[in-house]
N, C-alpha and C positions, 0 to 999 in steps of 0.2 A: 815573218812568216815561217822561217825555218824553225825558230825557237818554239813557236806555237805548235808546229807539227810534231816536234820532238816532246813537247808536254803532253800532247794528246796521246802519243804513242806509249809514253811512260803510263799514263793513266789507263789506258787500255790493258797494258801489261799487269798493272796492279789489280784491276777488276778481274782479269783472267785468273790470276793467282788465287784470288779469294774465291772464285767460282770453283776452282780446282779443289781447294780446301774443303768446300762444302760437298763435293762429289765424293772425296775421299772419305768423309764423315759418313755419308749415306751408305757408301758401298760396304764399310766396316761394320754397319750397324742395321743391316737390312730388315732384321726381325723385329726392329724397334717401332713403335708407333710415333711417327714423327709429327712435331708440331712446326708450323711455319716459323714462328718467332724463335724456336730452337735452332734451326738450320740457318736463319739469317743472321743470328748471333755468331754462329760459328764462322760464317763468312765475313762478318764485320759490316753487315749492311742494316739498314732499317728494314723492318718486316713490311713496311708500307710500299717499298720500292723493290723488294727483293724479287718478288715474281717476275716483274718486267725485265730486270737486269738478267736474271737466270735464263729467260727465254731468249734474249738477245744473244747471249754467248753460247747457248747449247742448242737452240732451235727446237727445244721441247719446253713445255711447261714443267714446273716442279713435280706435280702429280704424275705427269706422262713419264718423266725420267724415272722416278721410284718405281712406279709400276712396271715399266719395261725391264728395269734390272731385276726385280723380283721374278718375273715371269721367265726371263732368260736364264736367271741362276736355276730356278725350278726345272726348266727344260734340260739343263746340263746334268743336273743332279738325278733326274729320272733316267738318263742313259748311262751315267757313270756309277750309280749306286742302285742296281735293279732290284735289290731285295728291300729297300727302304720303303715303308707304306707311303702312299700318295699324300695322305693327310699329315703324316709327320713332315714331309718335304715342304707342304704348303705352309705349316706353321713355322717352319724354319726359316722360310723366305718371307716372312712378314705378313702372311694372310691371317685374317682373324678366324676364318673357318673354312672348311672344305668346299661348302657350296659357293662361297664368293670366289675361291681359287679356280673351281671347276668352270664357273661361267667366264671368268676373266681369261683363263688359259684357252678354252674354246674359242672366244673372239679373237684372240691375238694370232693363234697358230693355225686354227681351223681344224684342230684336232682335239679330242679329249686327252687328258694326261695319259690314261691307259693306252689309247691308240698311239700316242707318241712314244711311250716307252716300248711298245711292241715293234715299232720300227727298227730299233736296236742300233743302227748304224748310219753313217753319213751316207753310204750308198743308197740306202732305202730313202733317206731324206731327199736325195737327189731324184730319184725315181717318182717321189711324190709331188715333184714340181717346187719343193721348198729350195732345192738347189744348194750346192756348196759354195760358200762365200769365198772369194778371193782372200787369200791370206799369204803373207810372206813366210813368217816363222811361227804363226799360230797354231794351236793344238788341233788334232784331227781325232774324230771318233770313227773308228774303222772296224771292219769285220777282223776278228782275230784271225791270225794264220801265220805259220812259220815263213820266215823270209826264205826264198828260194835259193839265196846264195850262201845261207848259213851253213857251215860245215860242222863245227864243234862248239859246244858251250860248257864252260867251266865256271863253278861258283866257289869263291873263297870267303873266309871270314876272318877279318884282320881288325882288331882293336874296335870291336863292336860296329864294324862297317862291312856290310855285304858287297861283294864285288863280282859281277858277272862279266866274264871274258868270252867274246865271240870271236871264233876263228872264221874269217869270211874268205871266199874266193877272191882273186884278184888282189890279195894282200891288203884288204880293206878291213882290218881287225878293229873291234869296237870294244869299249869297256863302259859299263854302267855301274856306278856306285850308289847304295842306299845308305844314307847317313844322317845323323842329326846336324841340322844346320842352326847357327845362332841367330839370334834376332839382330837385324841390321836396320839402322836409320839411314834413309836415302834421300838425297836431294835430287830433284827430277825436273825435266822439261817434258810437258805433255803434248801429244799429238793426237787429233781425232780425225779419222778418215781412212781411205784405202792406203795400204803400204806394201802390197805384195811386190817382192823383187826390186824394191826401190831403195837401192844402195845410197844414192845421193841424198835422199831424204833423211836417212839416219845418220849419214855423215854430217849434215848440216845441223841436226839436232845435238849430236855429240860435240861439234864445235862450239855451238852457242853455250852448252853446259861447261865445257872444259875452259872456256874464256871466263865465265863467272867464276868457276872454281879455282882457277889458276891465280886470279888476282886476290884470292883469300887464302892462298897457301893451303889449299884443301887437296891437292893432287899429290899424293905421297904413295907411289906405286913402289913394290907390289901390295902394300896394305890396303890401298884404295881399291875397292872392287867396282867394275864396271858392268852394269846390269841394264837390261831392257825387260820391263814387267808387261805382260799382256793381261789386261783386265777382263776381256770379253772372249767368248768362244766364237770364232770366225765362222763355224758351221751353223750358227744360230743368229748372231747379231749381224744387221746390215752393215756392209762395208763402210758405208758413210759415217757410222756411229762407233766404229772399233776404236778403242782407246789403248794407247801404248804410253809408257812412261820410260824415257830414256834417263838413266839414273847412275849416280856413283854413291858408294857409302862415305858417310860423313859422321863426325862426332854428334851425340845426341843433342848437344847444346847448340848446334849450329844455327845461325840466324839466316832465314832466306827472305827474299823479297821479289816484288814484280812476278814475272811469270815462273820463277824458280819456285817450286814447291818442295814440301818435305813430307815424308811418309815413314812408317815403320814396317818393315817386312818381318812378319812372324817367324818365331823359331819353330822348329819341328822336324820331322822326318822328311827328307827329300830324295828322289832319285836324280842323279846326275849323270847324263850320258855325254861323253867327250866326242867332238867332231872336229874336223877341219873343213871349212865350208866356203864356197864362193856364194855370191849373192843369190844365185839361182837354184842352190842345192838345199836351202833351209826346209822347204816343204818336205822333201824325201826323208830328211833326217827326222822331223817331227813325225812323219808317218811311220818310219821304222820304230821309234819309241813306243807309239801307241799300238801298232799292229804286230810287232814281232816281240818286243821285250815285255811290255806290260801283261798281255794275257797269260805269260808262263811265269810270272815273277812272284805270284801269291799276294800282290798288291792291287789296290785300286786308287785311282786319284781322289784327292779330297777337294774341298772347295776354295783352298788358298790359290792366289794368282800363280800361274806358272811364269817362269822367266828364263832369260838367257843370261849367263855370266861369260864375259869375254877375258881372254888371256894374253892377247897380243894386239899389235897394230897391224892390220892386214897388209899396209904398205911395206912393212919389214919381211913379210912372208914371201919366199921364193915364188909361189904360184899366186900370191895376192890373196890368200885366204885367211879367214878368221878361225882361230882356235877357241872353241866355245862349248860350254856345258849347257845343255838343254835341262832345265831343272823343273821337276813336277813334284809338288807335295803329294804324299802317298800315305795311305793307311792300309792295315791287312784287310783282305777279303772278309 
């Protein structure tokens, strides 16, 4: 009985890993006109069984999942890139024309795309009964405004890197760097669901990933980067569908198996804001980046996933805090 149980567990992990591979492929190619046999082949399943397997592991049909990701990406772009035409956003997110996008967007959000854009901020979304989704470290679309505890801001340019230094009251100085980050291959364990303030959840995911990586001699700190990727906007996506990938950097030719997946984090310009945080302080940190730094930076977020890069084991910190960079892909306004 125990052997059979272990076999079933291994098969479930294998299937979950394949579904994650399909999801990564869809997310990376949202503007593409997908075919069932194409996605099934990416996942290593027969097209005749893929629909049922996908629904079993995600709770959504393949079409529902693709449509939701497209609509939620469009909703985020409408808020973060307010000058881009609605039709251009629709095409970028995989809709064949503006009329089909308009109908689908209205059905999903109960607002037209223009009405949604006019809301402008998460506070307006909350007033419109859409509500702010629970999030732990997820991004926040907020009204721009100066943080009341900022005293002075200094900007430096060092080796093609822009550095913002904020002098804060109560000795809480903050630094944000904007620099080009290299492409990174990541091995990951994925979680779908609520995660706000749940340090135990992330600890368990990291433990699982480190056990896998340690047995393969892949943990080589400080060269190995420890990263959490946030695939969804918690102000838009229902918390039960929020996806996070707890990850480490690995060589590109690393073989993965079971529920351990592999993805490529694209290169490009990122803003890196350094913090020392307890489990309950992440939301405030993300809010500060979006509310205080971003509006005065001359940048806007692009559509690459945002992530956190960790630099210590919190158990070794005198206050039990994590030293972390909040990393947001950016482009000029």
